[in-house]
C-alpha positions in Angstrom: -15.5 -37.1 124.7 -15.6 -40.4 126.3 -14.1 -39.2 129.4 -16.3 -36.3 129.5 -18.1 -35.9 133.1 -20.8 -33.2 133.4 -22.3 -32.2 136.5 -25.0 -29.4 136.9 -27.5 -27.9 139.4 -31.3 -27.8 139.0 -33.2 -25.0 140.0 -35.5 -21.9 139.3 -33.8 -18.4 138.6 -30.4 -19.5 139.4 -28.0 -17.5 137.3 -26.4 -16.1 140.4 -26.3 -19.7 141.5 -23.1 -20.2 144.0 -22.7 -24.1 142.6 -22.0 -23.4 139.0 -19.1 -20.5 139.9 -17.8 -22.8 142.8 -17.6 -25.9 140.7 -16.3 -24.5 137.6 -13.4 -22.8 139.5 -12.7 -26.4 141.1 -12.4 -28.1 137.4 -10.2 -25.1 136.3 -7.2 -27.1 137.6 -5.9 -29.6 135.2 -7.0 -32.4 137.6 -10.4 -32.1 136.0 -9.7 -31.4 132.7 -12.9 -33.2 131.3 -15.2 -31.8 134.0 -17.8 -29.4 133.3 -20.8 -27.6 135.7 -24.1 -26.3 133.9 -27.0 -24.8 135.1 -30.4 -26.3 134.6 -32.9 -23.5 135.2 -36.3 -25.0 134.6 -39.8 -23.4 135.0 -41.4 -26.8 136.3 -39.8 -29.9 137.8 -41.9 -31.8 135.0 -39.0 -30.6 132.9 -36.3 -32.5 134.4 -36.9 -36.0 132.7 -36.0 -33.7 129.0 -32.5 -32.8 130.9 -31.8 -36.3 131.6 -32.7 -37.1 127.8 -30.5 -34.3 126.2 -27.7 -34.9 128.6 -26.5 -38.3 128.8 -23.1 -37.8 130.2 -24.6 -36.5 133.3 -22.6 -38.0 136.6 -24.1 -35.8 139.2 -26.7 -33.0 140.1 -27.3 -30.7 142.8 -30.9 -29.4 143.6 -31.9 -26.1 144.6 -34.9 -23.7 145.2 -37.7 -24.6 144.3 -37.4 -28.2 143.8 -35.5 -29.9 146.9 -39.0 -31.6 147.6 -40.4 -31.7 144.2 -37.7 -33.7 142.7 -38.2 -36.8 145.1 -40.9 -38.7 143.3 -38.1 -38.8 140.1 -35.4 -40.7 142.1 -34.9 -44.3 142.2 -33.8 -44.4 145.8 -32.7 -42.0 148.5 -30.1 -42.0 151.4 -31.9 -42.9 154.6 -30.5 -38.9 155.9 -32.6 -37.5 152.9 -35.4 -39.8 153.8 -35.8 -38.8 157.4 -34.9 -35.3 156.3 -37.8 -35.3 153.3 -35.7 -33.0 150.7 -32.4 -33.8 148.2 -30.2 -31.5 147.2 -27.5 -34.3 145.8 -28.4 -36.4 143.0 -25.8 -39.3 142.0 -26.2 -41.5 139.2 -25.1 -44.9 140.4 -23.0 -47.4 138.0 -26.4 -48.9 137.1 -27.6 -45.8 135.8 -30.1 -45.2 138.8 -31.0 -41.8 140.2 -30.0 -41.5 144.2 -30.8 -38.8 146.4 -28.9 -37.5 149.0 -28.7 -34.6 151.5 -25.7 -32.4 152.2 -27.1 -29.3 153.4 -27.7 -30.8 156.8 -23.9 -31.5 156.8 -23.2 -28.0 155.7 -25.2 -26.3 158.4 -23.9 -28.3 161.2 -20.0 -27.8 160.1 -20.5 -24.2 159.9 -23.0 -23.5 163.0 -21.2 -25.8 165.6 -18.0 -23.7 166.0 -20.3 -20.7 167.2 -21.9 -22.8 169.7 -21.6 -22.1 173.7 -23.3 -23.6 176.1 -26.1 -21.4 176.8 -27.0 -22.1 173.0 -30.0 -24.6 173.7 -32.8 -24.0 171.8 -33.6 -22.5 168.2 -36.4 -21.0 166.0 -36.0 -22.0 162.4 -37.6 -19.2 160.1 -39.5 -20.9 157.3 -40.5 -24.7 156.6 -39.4 -25.3 153.3 -36.7 -27.9 152.1 -33.7 -26.0 153.7 -35.3 -25.6 156.8 -35.8 -29.6 156.8 -32.3 -29.9 156.5 -31.8 -27.8 159.5 -33.7 -29.2 161.3 -32.3 -32.4 161.1 -28.6 -30.7 161.7 -30.3 -29.2 165.3 -31.1 -32.8 166.3 -27.7 -34.2 165.6 -26.6 -31.3 167.9 -29.1 -31.9 170.4 -30.5 -28.6 170.3 -34.6 -28.1 170.7 -35.9 -26.1 167.9 -39.5 -24.4 166.6 -40.4 -23.8 163.1 -41.8 -20.4 162.5 -43.9 -19.8 159.6 -46.3 -17.2 157.9 -49.5 -19.1 159.2 -49.5 -21.3 162.3 -49.9 -25.1 162.0 -49.5 -27.8 163.8 -45.7 -28.0 163.4 -44.9 -23.9 163.0 -45.9 -21.2 165.5 -46.4 -17.8 163.5 -44.7 -14.5 163.3 -46.8 -12.8 165.5 -46.0 -15.4 168.3 -42.7 -14.1 168.7 -41.9 -11.6 171.9 -39.3 -10.7 174.3 -40.2 -14.4 176.2 -39.3 -16.1 172.8 -36.0 -14.2 172.8 -35.0 -15.4 176.1 -36.0 -19.3 175.5 -34.5 -19.3 172.0 -30.7 -17.9 171.5 -30.3 -19.1 168.2 -32.4 -17.7 165.1 -32.1 -19.1 161.8 -33.4 -17.7 158.5 -34.2 -20.5 156.1 -36.5 -17.8 154.3 -35.5 -16.3 150.8 -36.2 -12.7 152.5 -33.5 -10.3 152.0 -31.8 -12.5 148.8 -30.2 -10.0 146.1 -31.8 -8.2 144.7 -34.5 -7.9 146.9 -32.0 -6.6 149.6 -34.3 -4.3 151.5 -36.4 -7.6 152.7 -36.2 -9.3 155.9 -38.1 -11.9 158.1 -40.8 -9.8 160.3 -39.4 -10.8 163.9 -38.7 -8.1 166.9 -34.9 -7.5 166.3 -35.1 -5.2 169.3 -35.0 -8.5 171.6 -31.6 -9.6 170.1 -28.7 -9.6 172.9 -25.0 -10.7 172.8 -26.2 -14.1 173.8 -28.1 -14.9 170.7 -26.6 -16.4 167.1 -28.3 -15.0 163.8 -27.4 -17.3 161.2 -28.6 -16.6 157.5 -28.4 -18.9 155.1 -28.2 -16.3 152.5 -24.7 -15.6 151.2 -25.8 -13.1 148.7 -25.7 -10.1 150.0 -22.9 -11.1 152.3 -24.8 -9.3 155.2 -28.7 -9.3 154.6 -31.0 -6.8 156.9 -31.5 -9.9 158.8 -28.1 -10.0 160.0 -27.5 -6.2 160.2 -30.5 -5.6 162.6 -29.0 -8.8 164.7 -25.7 -7.3 164.5 -26.3 -4.1 165.8 -28.1 -5.5 168.8 -24.9 -7.7 169.5 -25.8 -11.0 168.5 -23.1 -13.3 167.1 -23.8 -13.6 162.9 -22.9 -15.9 160.4 -24.3 -16.0 156.5 -24.7 -19.2 154.5 -21.5 -19.2 152.7 -19.3 -21.5 154.4 -22.5 -23.8 154.4 -22.6 -23.9 150.9 -18.8 -24.7 150.8 -19.2 -27.7 153.1 -22.3 -28.7 151.3 -20.6 -28.7 148.0 -17.7 -30.7 149.3 -19.8 -32.9 150.4 -21.7 -33.4 147.3 -18.4 -33.8 145.6 -17.5 -36.8 147.8 -21.0 -38.5 147.2 -20.7 -38.2 143.2 -17.4 -39.8 143.4 -18.3 -42.8 145.6 
């Protein structure tokens, strides 16, 4: 079909992905009669060229865990923001047939967090150091919020979980889970932080949306924290991706 436009998602173990459901529902209206969305579940990023070869009608792609950074060497060019972030979750196929990488995660996170912010929300802890956490850090920069990364092992750029105590919670009013801990089906898992120090002055934000309320959010909510999951962020980033593909 000449007018057929195919979009898709690159990732690993993505059968329950948000994107496929979201865009398939979007394309079910008559407006997008010739549009389809497909999951490309690959074992290794080295399988990516094969996808391009077998799908000449591809017009745009989303990229998810664990390939948001690994995809970069396969791209012809990147937007300034994606370059600064160092992670890509949207690929646009240009008119010349080049692959250009973008990041819409930062935008989705910023739009989702902003309505929750009060004047005392000045500093954030970012749990995790992967591609998603880089987009979150970029958004916090845009909002003028200072942040510190937390990792399993201390590095030049991150503290480890053992360093987090009551003083940390006094100094950091926003805690953001960018790790996969707690994602379905492993719903009993949660990041190893001292949840007893959450208060009603804190925001607990989890990028996970399945389950709707993770252990991380439940434990924070019990102490009065304002909580939010990653669903709205995903909607915002998906609509941003749609605009990028249709530039």
